[in-house]
C-alpha positions in Angstrom: 203.2 165.3 150.0 205.2 162.2 151.0 203.6 162.2 154.4 200.0 162.0 152.9 201.0 159.1 150.7 202.4 157.3 153.7 199.2 157.9 155.7 197.1 156.4 152.9 199.4 153.4 152.7 199.1 152.8 156.5 195.3 153.1 156.2 195.2 150.5 153.4 197.2 148.1 155.5 195.0 148.5 158.5 191.9 147.8 156.4 193.4 144.7 154.8 193.3 142.3 157.7 189.6 142.9 158.8 188.5 142.6 155.1 190.5 139.4 154.7 188.9 137.9 157.9 185.4 138.9 156.7 186.1 137.3 153.3 187.2 134.0 154.8 184.2 134.0 157.1 181.8 134.6 154.2 183.5 131.8 152.2 183.0 129.5 155.1 179.4 130.6 155.4 178.9 129.9 151.7 180.4 126.4 152.0 178.2 125.7 155.0 175.1 126.9 153.0 176.0 124.6 150.1 176.6 121.5 152.1 174.2 121.7 155.0 171.0 123.2 153.6 168.1 122.1 151.4 168.3 123.8 148.0 164.6 123.6 147.5 163.8 126.1 150.3 163.7 129.6 148.9 165.1 131.3 152.0 168.3 129.4 151.7 168.6 130.2 147.9 168.1 133.9 148.8 170.7 133.6 151.6 173.1 131.9 149.2 172.9 134.7 146.7 173.3 137.4 149.3 176.3 135.6 150.8 177.7 135.1 147.3 177.4 138.8 146.5 179.0 140.0 149.7 181.8 137.4 149.3 182.5 138.4 145.8 182.4 142.1 146.7 184.9 141.7 149.5 187.1 139.4 147.5 187.3 141.6 144.4 187.7 144.7 146.5 190.7 143.2 148.1 192.1 142.0 144.8 191.7 145.2 142.9 192.1 147.5 145.9 189.0 149.5 145.0 185.4 149.0 146.1 183.9 150.4 142.9 185.5 147.8 140.7 184.8 145.1 143.2 181.1 146.2 143.3 180.8 146.1 139.5 182.4 142.7 139.1 180.4 141.2 142.0 177.1 142.5 140.6 177.9 141.1 137.2 178.9 137.7 138.6 175.9 137.6 140.9 173.5 138.5 138.1 174.9 135.7 136.0 174.6 133.3 138.9 170.9 134.2 139.3 170.3 133.8 135.6 171.9 130.3 135.8 169.7 129.5 138.8 166.6 130.3 136.7 168.0 128.3 133.8 168.5 131.2 131.4 172.2 131.8 131.9 174.1 130.9 128.7 177.3 132.0 127.1 175.6 134.9 125.3 174.3 136.3 128.6 177.7 135.9 130.1 179.4 137.8 127.3 176.8 140.6 127.4 177.1 141.0 131.2 180.9 140.9 131.0 180.7 143.6 128.3 178.4 145.8 130.5 180.9 145.3 133.4 183.8 146.3 131.3 182.0 149.4 130.0 181.0 150.4 133.6 184.7 149.9 134.8 186.0 151.9 131.9 183.5 154.7 132.5 184.3 154.7 136.2 188.0 155.1 135.5 187.6 157.7 132.8 185.5 160.0 135.0 187.7 160.9 137.9 185.9 162.9 140.5 187.3 164.5 143.6 185.4 162.6 146.4 
C-alpha cells in the first residue's frame, strides 16, 4: 500500500515541471498577444481566448492538483471573459457563473468514480 502511494507521489512530481513550463509559456504568449496585436482583428481575439483558457486550465490544475477542478474553474472564468468582451458581463452574471462552478465542483467531489 505504501509503495503505491509513493509511486503516485513520484508521478505527480514528474508532471509538475512540464506543466509549470507550459503555464509560463502560455502566460508569455498571452502577454505578447495583448501587447503586440491589433484587438480589432477577430483572429487575435479568438487566439486570446483560446490562450486564456489553456493558461487558466494549466494554472488551476497545478494549484488544485486536479484537472477536473481546473477545467471547471477555467471554463467559468473564460465564459465570463467572453461575456465581458461582448459587453454583457456584469456582477450578476459573475455570481451565477461562479454558482454553477461551485455546484459542478461539489457534484464532481460527491460522486467518486473508480476511473
